[in-house]
C-alpha positions in Angstrom: 81.3 60.1 58.6 80.4 56.1 59.6 78.4 54.0 59.3 77.7 51.3 61.2 77.0 48.3 59.1 75.7 46.4 62.5 71.9 46.3 63.9 71.1 45.8 66.8 69.2 43.1 68.0 65.7 44.2 69.3 64.9 42.0 72.2 61.1 41.8 72.1 60.1 41.9 76.2 56.8 40.2 76.5 54.0 41.8 79.0 52.3 39.7 81.0 48.8 38.2 80.9 46.8 40.6 82.6 44.6 37.2 83.4 46.7 34.2 84.8 43.8 31.0 83.7 45.6 29.3 84.9 45.1 30.5 88.8 41.4 29.2 88.5 42.5 25.6 87.8 44.7 25.9 91.2 40.8 26.3 93.2 39.2 23.8 94.1 35.4 23.6 92.6 32.2 23.0 95.0 30.0 20.1 93.8 27.2 21.6 92.3 25.0 17.8 93.4 26.2 18.1 96.6 22.6 17.6 98.4 21.2 20.8 100.7 22.3 22.2 104.0 18.6 22.6 104.9 16.1 21.2 102.7 13.7 24.0 103.0 15.6 26.2 101.4 14.2 24.2 98.0 10.7 24.7 99.4 8.4 27.8 98.0 7.7 30.5 101.1 3.5 29.0 102.7 3.7 32.9 103.0 4.0 33.9 99.9 0.4 35.7 97.9 -0.5 33.1 94.4 0.8 34.9 91.4 -2.7 35.3 89.4 -1.3 35.6 85.4 -4.7 34.1 84.3 -5.9 37.5 82.0 -9.7 38.4 82.4 -12.5 36.7 80.5 -13.8 38.7 77.9 -17.0 38.0 77.2 -18.0 39.7 74.2 -15.3 38.5 72.1 -16.6 37.4 68.8 -13.5 35.8 66.0 -15.4 37.0 63.2 -13.9 40.6 64.3 -10.2 39.1 65.4 -10.2 38.7 61.8 -11.3 42.1 60.6 -8.3 43.2 63.1 -5.4 42.1 61.1 -6.6 42.1 57.3 -6.6 44.9 54.8 -9.6 46.1 54.2 -11.1 45.3 50.4 -9.3 42.4 50.4 -11.8 39.0 50.8 -10.1 36.1 53.6 -10.1 33.0 51.5 -10.0 29.9 53.5 -9.5 26.3 51.7 -10.4 22.5 52.8 -8.4 20.6 51.6 -9.5 16.8 52.0 -6.8 13.7 53.0 -8.1 10.8 51.9 -6.9 6.5 52.5 -4.1 7.2 50.2 -2.7 10.7 52.1 -3.9 11.8 48.2 -5.4 15.9 48.9 -8.4 17.2 46.8 
């Protein structure tokens, strides 16, 4: 048995890229700041119904009830009032 001392050189063939990014540079991009072809396309349609985004008025709103919703039972909500003096000091 004779062992071959020479190794075959492995040639790696590069795979062709799936996406050719340089092809996009050949196409000319349209000017995005060009004036529109039809000026009326910028206006809203006149027959569109106005969208009502306001909530109905709540006549039975009590601020105390809102605090009760978010506080934990048996806990007291304490508010602190700080007075700011002319020099910037607080009490």
